[in-house]
N, C-alpha and C positions, 0 to 999 in steps of 0.2 A: 442407158448407163447401167441399169440393173442387169441387163443381159450380158454386158461386158464384164461386170463383177462376177457373175455366175460362171461365165466361161473362163475367166482368168483364175478364179479359185479352183475350179475343177482341173484346169491344166496344171496348176501348181501342185495339187495333190497327186496327180498322175506323174508329174516330174519327180516328186519326192518318192513315190512308189518305185520308180525306175532306179533311184539312187539309194534306196533304203539299206542295201547291203554294202554300199560304198564306204570305204574308210576315209574318204575325202570329206572332212567335216566342214570345209569352207563351202562346198556345194550345198550340203544339208543346211548349214546356217543361212545361206542366202535365200534358199527356197522357203524355209520356215519364217524367216524375217519378213519376207514378202507376204506370206499368208497372215502373219500377225498384223501387218498393215491392213490387209484386206478386212480382217475381222474388226480392226479398230474403226474402219470406215462405217461399219454398221453397228458398232457399239456392243459387240458380242464378248463380254468380259470373260466368260468361262473358257472360250477358245483362245482369247488373248493370253490368259494366264497359263493355259496348257502350252502354248507356243513359247512363252517366256521360260517356263520350267524346262522345256527341252533345250532352249538356247543356252541355259545355264548348266546343262548336264554335260556328260562326256560324249553324248551323241553316238553311243555304241549301237550295235545292231539290235539288241533287245529293246532298248529305249526307243529306237527308231521305229521298230515294228509296232510297239505299243502305241506310239503317237499316230502312226499311219492308221491303225485300227480305230482309234478315237476320231480321227478326222473323217474317215469314211463313214463311220456310224452317225456322225453328227450332221453330215451334209444333207440328207433327205429332210430331216427335221428343220434345219436352218433354211433350206429352200422353201419349204412350206410356210414357215413363219414370215420370211421376207415377201413371198408372193402374196400372202394374205394381208400383210400390212400395207402393201402398195396399192391395194384396191380401194 
């Protein structure tokens, strides 16, 4: 189950990266809402809040790029924390 979560989260971040310049806010909303749900599953409040802030924003390109950067930077730390807590 943990491996599925990691794979899905990574895939969603990559999907968001592919759509970061898109003006289609529905696609961005759906991807980030799914990521928010993933972070909720593991109780990661800072990333849940980050996703919520984005979902309540205009989802423009600058905001999207900032979010993508935060998500990419947080992933290695998050994976280390999850892996260590499951041992």
